[in-house]
C-alpha positions in Angstrom: -21.2 -23.0 75.9 -20.7 -19.7 75.7 -20.4 -17.7 72.4 -17.4 -16.0 71.4 -17.1 -12.2 71.3 -16.9 -10.3 67.9 -13.2 -9.4 67.4 -12.7 -5.5 66.7 -9.9 -4.7 63.8 -7.5 -2.1 64.5 -8.5 1.7 63.7 -6.2 4.6 62.4 -7.2 8.2 62.2 -7.4 9.6 58.4 -6.4 13.0 57.5 -10.0 14.1 58.5 -9.5 13.1 62.1 -12.3 11.2 61.8 -11.6 7.4 62.3 -11.8 4.6 59.6 -12.5 1.0 61.1 -10.5 -1.8 59.8 -7.6 0.0 57.8 -4.2 -0.3 59.0 -1.7 1.8 58.2 -0.5 2.7 54.9 3.2 1.9 54.1 4.9 0.2 51.2 4.0 0.8 47.7 1.4 -1.0 45.7 2.4 -2.8 42.4 -0.6 -1.9 39.1 1.0 -4.5 36.1 -0.5 -3.4 32.8 -1.6 0.3 32.8 -4.2 -0.7 30.0 -8.1 1.5 30.6 -8.5 -1.0 34.1 -4.7 -0.7 35.4 -4.5 3.4 35.0 -8.4 3.5 36.6 -7.3 0.8 39.4 -3.7 2.6 40.0 -6.1 6.3 40.5 -7.8 4.5 43.0 -5.4 3.6 44.8 -3.2 6.9 44.5 -6.6 9.1 45.6 -6.8 6.1 47.9 -3.5 7.5 50.1 -1.4 4.6 48.5 1.9 5.4 46.5 1.8 3.6 43.0 3.6 2.1 40.9 2.1 1.8 37.4 4.1 -0.7 35.2 3.8 -1.5 31.8 5.9 -3.4 28.9 4.7 -0.9 26.3 7.3 2.0 25.8 4.0 4.4 27.0 0.9 3.5 29.0 -2.8 3.1 27.5 -3.2 -0.6 26.3 -5.0 -1.9 23.4 -7.8 0.6 24.1 -5.5 3.5 22.8 -5.4 1.8 19.2 -9.4 1.4 18.8 -11.4 3.8 17.0 -14.7 3.5 19.1 -16.2 1.1 21.8 -18.6 -0.9 22.1 -21.8 -0.7 22.4 -21.8 3.5 22.8 -19.5 4.0 19.9 -17.8 6.8 22.1 -14.4 7.2 20.9 -11.8 5.2 22.8 -9.3 8.1 23.5 -12.2 10.7 24.3 -12.8 7.7 27.0 -8.8 7.2 28.1 -7.3 10.7 27.9 -8.4 12.6 30.8 -7.4 8.8 32.9 -3.8 9.3 30.6 -3.4 12.8 32.1 -4.8 12.2 35.7 -2.1 9.2 35.9 1.1 10.9 34.2 0.6 14.1 36.7 -0.7 12.4 40.5 1.9 12.7 42.7 1.2 9.0 43.9 1.7 7.0 40.7 4.8 6.9 38.9 5.1 5.5 35.8 7.5 2.4 35.1 7.1 2.0 31.3 9.4 -0.4 29.0 9.9 -3.2 31.3 8.5 -6.3 32.5 8.2 -8.4 36.0 10.8 -10.7 36.4 10.4 -11.9 39.8 8.1 -12.0 43.1 8.1 -13.4 46.6 7.1 -13.2 49.9 2.8 -13.0 51.4 0.3 -11.3 50.6 0.5 -8.1 51.9 4.6 -7.7 51.7 5.9 -8.5 48.2 9.4 -8.0 47.0 9.1 -7.5 43.0 12.5 -8.0 40.7 11.6 -5.7 37.4 13.5 -5.7 34.5 13.8 -2.7 32.6 14.6 -2.4 28.5 17.1 0.1 27.5 15.8 3.3 26.3 19.1 5.4 25.5 17.0 8.1 26.8 17.3 10.1 30.3 14.1 10.4 31.7 14.8 13.0 33.6 15.9 15.7 31.2 13.1 14.6 28.5 10.8 16.6 27.2 9.1 15.0 24.3 11.0 17.6 22.1 11.8 14.5 19.4 15.4 15.9 19.0 16.7 12.3 19.7 14.7 10.5 17.4 15.5 12.9 14.3 18.9 12.4 14.9 19.0 9.1 16.1 21.8 7.1 14.1 20.3 3.6 13.9 17.0 6.0 12.1 18.9 6.0 9.0 19.7 9.4 9.4 23.2 9.8 8.7 25.6 7.9 6.8 28.8 7.9 5.6 29.5 8.7 1.9 31.0 5.4 1.5 28.3 3.5 3.2 25.2 5.2 1.7 27.0 4.2 -2.2 27.2 0.3 -1.4 24.0 1.1 0.0 22.0 2.9 -2.4 19.0 1.0 -3.8 18.2 -0.1 -6.6 15.3 0.9 -8.6 13.8 -0.2 -12.4 14.0 2.6 -14.9 10.4 3.0 -14.6 9.6 2.8 -10.9 13.3 5.5 -11.1 11.0 8.0 -13.5 8.1 7.9 -11.8 9.5 8.9 -8.0 11.9 11.0 -9.7 9.1 12.9 -11.7 7.3 12.7 -8.3 9.5 14.8 -6.2 10.1 17.3 -8.7 6.0 18.3 -9.3 6.0 18.3 -5.6 8.1 21.2 -4.2 7.8 20.7 -0.4 8.0 16.7 0.1 8.6 16.9 3.5 5.8 19.0 4.4 3.6 17.3 1.5 4.8 13.6 2.5 1.9 11.8 3.7 0.6 12.9 0.1 3.8 11.8 -1.6 3.0 8.5 0.2 -0.1 8.2 -1.1 1.0 8.7 -4.4 4.1 5.8 -4.7 1.3 3.4 -2.8 -1.2 4.0 -5.7 1.4 3.3 -8.2 3.5 0.2 -6.1 0.1 -1.3 -4.4 2.2 -1.4 -1.8 5.1 0.9 0.3 8.1 -1.1 -1.4 11.8 -0.8 0.8 14.0 0.3 -1.6 11.4 2.9 -3.1 11.6 4.2 0.5 15.2 4.4 0.8 15.2 6.1 -2.3 13.0 8.9 -1.5 15.1 9.2 1.5 18.2 9.6 0.3 16.8 12.1 -2.8 15.5 14.1 -0.3 17.0 13.7 3.3 14.0 12.8 4.9 14.6 10.0 7.6 13.4 7.0 6.9 12.1 6.2 10.5 9.6 8.9 9.7 8.4 7.4 6.9 8.2 3.8 7.9 6.8 5.5 10.9 4.0 7.0 9.0 3.5 3.8 7.3 2.7 1.8 9.8 0.4 3.9 12.0 -2.1 4.3 8.8 -4.5 1.0 7.7 -4.2 2.7 4.4 -0.2 1.9 3.5 1.3 -1.5 3.5 4.7 -2.5 3.7 4.0 -6.5 2.1 2.9 -6.2 -1.5 -1.3 -6.1 -2.2 -3.3 -7.5 -4.7 -4.3 -6.1 -7.8 -7.6 -5.3 -5.5 -8.0 -4.5 -2.1 -11.5 -6.0 -0.4 -12.3 -4.6 2.7 -14.7 -5.9 5.7 -16.5 -3.7 7.4 -16.5 -4.9 10.7 -17.8 -2.2 12.8 -20.6 -2.1 15.9 -23.9 -2.2 12.8 -21.9 -4.5 10.6 -21.0 -7.1 13.1 -24.9 -7.7 14.4 -25.5 -8.2 10.9 -23.0 -10.6 10.4 -19.8 -9.6 9.0 -17.7 -11.7 10.8 -20.0 -14.4 7.9 -19.0 -12.7 5.1 -15.4 -12.8 6.6 -15.2 -16.3 6.9 -16.9 -16.7 3.4 -14.5 -14.7 1.5 -11.4 -16.2 3.6 -13.0 -19.5 2.3 -13.1 -18.5 -1.7 -9.7 -16.6 -1.8 -8.3 -19.7 0.1 -6.4 -16.4 2.5 -6.3 -15.3 6.0 -7.3 -11.6 7.1 -4.0 -9.4 5.7 -3.1 -11.9 3.1 -2.9 -11.6 -0.5 -4.5 -14.7 -2.9 -1.5 -16.4 -4.7 -2.1 -14.8 -8.1 -2.2 -11.5 -6.8 -5.5 -10.6 -7.6 -6.6 -9.9 -3.9 -6.0 -8.8 -0.4 -8.3 -9.4 1.9 -8.7 -7.0 5.3 -10.7 -6.0 8.2 -11.5 -2.3 9.0 -13.2 -1.0 11.9 -15.8 1.2 9.7 -16.4 2.7 6.2 -19.2 5.0 7.2 -21.5 2.9 5.9 -24.1 1.7 8.6 -27.0 1.5 6.8 -26.2 0.0 4.5 -24.5 -3.0 6.7 -23.4 -5.3 6.2 -21.2 -4.0 3.7 -17.8 -4.7 1.9 -15.7 -2.2 -0.2 -13.2 -3.2 -2.8 -11.3 -0.6 -4.0 -13.9 2.4 -3.8 -16.5 0.9 -4.2 -18.7 0.0 -2.0 -21.1 -2.8 -1.6 -24.4 -2.6 0.9 -26.8 -5.0 2.3 -24.6 -8.1 1.2 -25.5 -11.5 2.0 -23.0 -14.1 1.9 -24.8 -16.4 -1.4 -23.7 -13.2 -3.2 -20.3 -12.6 -2.2 -18.9 -14.9 -5.5 -21.1 -12.7 -8.0 -19.4 -9.5 -6.4 -16.1 -10.7 -7.1 -16.5 -12.1 -11.0 -17.2 -8.1 -11.3 -13.3 -8.1 -10.7 
């Protein structure tokens, strides 16, 4: 039986003039779904290879979950330091088009020849004219900025006499509330043990600062909460050192003792349990912080004794 002769793939001439075996003419484009660290790298590799890439993500911005991390395992490198160059490269690359705040609705076709239907969510912003100035956020009527007088009077938040006295005194003592908004929110959080909606609305009415700005700060920092917190906050460190030393077991045991999950508060309002990425006490791993007091080298059998102090 005669041996079959080997098949020869077609060749094309690259930009440098050399022959590239097994590569057909680059036609059409490529869709990369998901713009996390792997999606961005895939888009850059394809774009540098000569393909036009659509980088799609359901969120308003690219970056994925890695942008929310403080450090990366196992090197403890800063997450943003690792991904920032890729964010910039994807935004500037001529062969990459960002398709954010959109979802894939339907895919038809065969490998190498797909038709993809994409649904874009409403942004209410002309992306071609957007410069990132932020004026649209400040002027958006849905952000509790402008209300008719009648509506404002009807919407006036109700505060107890003690809460009103505290907020009024706080605003009088702080001449530049807008410039020191973070400090003002810290004082409110310490007084109320969280950031009540009616207090934030009162501060917004009294100062003219958009409520949306306060909410954006409150949801960005883990130190703030929009839900009632307990009298004492228990923070279990889940940093690399503490995790290796068994902080996960401490978390599970605390959940059993207090009968609550992560981020929840006991029914008597005594304790709130939460995990944090790092409390800066790696030499004391595993570490637990209750309010402003840090406990190092914590063992599971010693948790109940620590809790009794509070």
